[in-house]
C-alpha positions, 0 to 999 in steps of 0.5 A: 500500500502507498500513502494517499498523499497530501490534501491537494493530491487527494483532492486531485484524485477525488476529482479524477474519480468524478471526471473519469466516471462521467467521461466513461459514461459519456463514451459508452452511452451511444452504444449502450445496448449489449445485445445489439452493440456487440464487441465486433459491431462496435469495432466495425463502427469505429473502423468505418469512422477511422476511429481505431484505436479509440482515443476520444469520444465516439465519432458521429456516424460516417457519411451515408451511415445510419444512426438509427441504432445508436442510443437516442442521446448520441447527439449529446455525447459524440465528439464535437457535440458534447457540452456538459454531460447528459443525464444518466443513472450511472451519474445520478446514483453517484450524486444521490450517494453523495447527498445520502452521506451529507444528509445521514452521515456514514452511519446511514441505514438501508431504509434511509437510502430508500427514503432518499430515493423516494424524495429525490429520484423520479420513478421513471428514471429508475430501471430494472432492480432499482425500479422494482425496489422503488415500486416496493418502497412506494407500496410500503415494503421494507428492506430486504423485501424491497430487493426480493419481492417481484424482482427478477433483476436481483443480480444485475449491475444496478447496485454496482453502479451506485458504489463509487461514492463509498470508494471515493469517501474511504480512500485506502480503506476498501473493507469499510467502503465495501461495507457501506456499499453493501448497506446501500445495495441490499435495498434492491439486490441480492447475491452477486448483485450485492457482491458487485457493489462491494467489489466496485467500492473496494476497487475504487477505494484501493485505487487511492493507495495501491501501486498498480491496477492489479494490486487494487483488483487483488484488494477488492477481491478480498472483500467478497466471498472467494467462492462467489461467481463474481470472485471466480470470474474476476480471478479467471480474467486475471489468470488469462491476463497473466498467461499473456492472452490477448485482450480479444481472446480473454473477452471471448473466453469470458463471454463463453464462460458467462453465456446466458446471463444477459448483457446487464448481469453483474458477472459478464460485466465484471469480466469486461471491466476487469479486462479493461482495467488490466489491459489498460494498465493504468493508462486512462485513455486505453482503459476507457477505450478497451472497457467500452469496446468490450461491449455489454453495458458499455456506459456503466462499465465505462463509468466504473473503469473511468472512476478507477482510472481517474483515481489512479491518475488524478484529474490533472493527468486525464487527457484534455479531450476527455475533460474539456467537453464536459465543461464542468457541468452535470445534467441530473434527474436528482432533484436539486442537482441538475446543472451542478458543477463537477468541481463542486461535487468533487469538493463536497466528496473531498470534505466527506473523505477528510471527515472520514479520515479524521473520525 
């Protein structure tokens, strides 16, 4: 473990996490439909646009090409058209988590997470497991029934995308970050859905102090049951990387071994994310590009990979093509936060991280 460093360094790395999450989310958003936008199809699109290797946001569809199968928001998140981040749940939940910790402190309860959803988050901006839990909350159910009643999405990726704030506010304390992420996750998820959130929070926390991505992954694995399918899948990708297998062949192997789980399930997405981090090897641009090119839930995976990479490098080291189009502005469906500055979110997160370290 290496020390987090001075206050300016911590501030730079917290801001790097926020910028990385938002940039990665924006990069993956145009092709966020994993059953349609497969890895091969994404690369075909990039090749036609002369954009391989990918070093910037997605290009517009080439002349004569069809944009009909891109996400409807593509015009707000392709290079040359970005003016601040567009709204997305992958960023909304990070904002909501910040509000949770500011409102209730680090001792928050799962019930308080649910209360804040009902207060701050519009129902129609929730999806899959979160929508099922929201409906259950509105019907008067309490956790853990909110996660289990009429909810077929309990192991999907939703809880994982809510975990960043617990990593950013617990720098170098992955077990503490994981425990808080679990308290949030059980509102809507069970099993590997919860483990995914714990793993992501620990991974981001460890990125503040671990000397390499691999060290951070090892620390994150220690917070989830070793026999869980999540842990076994992450270890499998690590082992394939160690054999010097190519990124493409690693993802092909992982896809074969997780076939049938669906493109929004936590397990195959954890494989894509792990591969992107390992083969990106600490380089911010390469990490984002490989993770999103890996397909499946592209905006969610890009966001988490960007968060980890941004913490590792710090905001100052993130290349300008990722930061400048964001214009320090976030669109959000969370009541009271639309148009908030990214720098303000980072400053508020830093205050929480400092309060945590002084406790």
